[in-house]
C-alpha positions as CSV (number, residue, x, y, z in Angstrom):
1,X,92.3,-146.8,129.3
2,X,88.7,-145.8,129.8
3,X,88.1,-149.0,131.9
4,X,90.3,-147.5,134.6
5,X,87.4,-145.2,135.6
6,X,84.3,-146.3,133.6
7,X,82.0,-149.2,133.0
8,X,81.0,-148.8,129.3
9,X,77.4,-149.7,128.5
10,X,75.3,-149.3,125.4
11,X,71.6,-148.9,125.6
12,X,68.9,-148.8,122.9
13,X,65.3,-149.7,122.5
14,X,66.1,-153.3,122.0
15,X,67.4,-153.6,125.6
16,X,65.0,-154.7,128.2
17,X,63.6,-151.5,129.6
18,X,66.1,-149.7,127.4
19,X,63.6,-147.0,126.3
20,X,62.6,-146.3,129.9
21,X,66.2,-146.0,131.1
22,X,67.2,-143.8,128.2
23,X,64.2,-141.5,128.8
24,X,65.1,-141.2,132.4
25,X,68.7,-140.4,131.6
26,X,68.1,-138.0,128.7
27,X,65.2,-136.1,130.3
28,X,64.7,-132.9,128.2
29,X,67.3,-134.0,125.6
30,X,65.3,-136.9,124.2
31,X,65.6,-135.6,120.7
32,X,69.3,-134.5,120.8
33,X,70.7,-137.0,118.4
34,X,72.7,-140.2,118.7
35,X,75.1,-141.4,119.9
36,X,74.4,-139.6,123.2
37,X,76.7,-140.2,126.2
38,X,76.2,-139.8,129.9
39,X,78.6,-140.4,132.8
40,X,76.8,-141.3,136.1
41,X,78.2,-142.0,139.5
42,X,77.7,-145.2,141.5
43,X,74.3,-144.0,142.6
44,X,73.2,-143.3,139.0
45,X,73.4,-139.5,139.4
46,X,74.5,-137.7,136.3
47,X,78.0,-136.2,136.4
48,X,78.2,-135.0,132.8
49,X,76.6,-135.7,129.4
50,X,77.6,-135.3,125.8
51,X,75.4,-132.2,125.6
52,X,78.1,-129.6,125.2
53,X,77.9,-125.9,124.7
54,X,76.9,-126.4,121.0
55,X,74.6,-129.4,121.6
56,X,75.2,-133.1,121.6
57,X,78.7,-134.0,120.4
58,X,77.6,-137.4,119.1
59,X,80.7,-139.1,117.7
60,X,83.2,-136.3,118.3
61,X,85.0,-135.2,115.1
62,X,84.9,-131.4,115.2
63,X,87.5,-129.6,117.4
64,X,84.8,-128.3,119.8
65,X,83.3,-131.9,120.1
66,X,86.6,-133.4,120.9
67,X,87.3,-130.7,123.4
68,X,83.9,-131.4,125.1
69,X,84.6,-135.1,125.2
70,X,87.9,-134.3,127.1
71,X,85.9,-132.0,129.4
72,X,83.6,-134.9,130.1
73,X,86.5,-137.1,131.1
74,X,88.1,-134.4,133.2
75,X,84.9,-133.8,135.1
76,X,84.4,-137.4,135.9
77,X,87.8,-139.2,136.1
78,X,89.2,-140.7,139.2
79,X,92.3,-142.5,138.1
80,X,93.0,-141.4,134.5
81,X,96.1,-139.3,134.4
82,X,96.6,-136.1,132.3
83,X,99.0,-138.0,130.1
84,X,96.3,-140.6,129.5
85,X,93.7,-137.9,128.7
86,X,96.2,-136.4,126.2
87,X,96.6,-139.9,124.6
88,X,92.8,-140.3,124.4
89,X,92.5,-136.8,122.8
90,X,95.2,-137.5,120.3
91,X,93.4,-140.8,119.3
92,X,90.2,-138.9,118.9
93,X,91.9,-136.3,116.8
94,X,93.4,-139.0,114.6
95,X,90.0,-140.7,114.2
96,X,88.4,-137.4,113.4
97,X,90.9,-136.7,110.7
98,X,90.1,-140.1,109.0
99,X,86.4,-139.5,109.2
100,X,86.6,-136.0,107.8
101,X,88.9,-137.2,105.0
102,X,86.3,-139.9,104.1
103,X,83.7,-137.2,104.0
104,X,85.9,-135.1,101.7
105,X,86.2,-132.3,104.3
């Protein structure tokens, strides 16, 4: 579903100029943990990042992290419907339940 509105890329220091691009995108949040997500527009301008009210959500498993990921999508979507956002959130919640169970939480 995400491909309706997003081109998904993964950057790290192994990519050509990866470190430079990451530093430009992260700015003051260079030490905020990984994974770190950013949504940019067609001109490369940041729309929203995974730096939520409580810091970087990383791989969202806590309720506030899942909520911020949905906020990220709401702020940046063009074609995703509310039903699709609900479906993505439900998938995130199911994934989080599995991860937390493996951690014994």
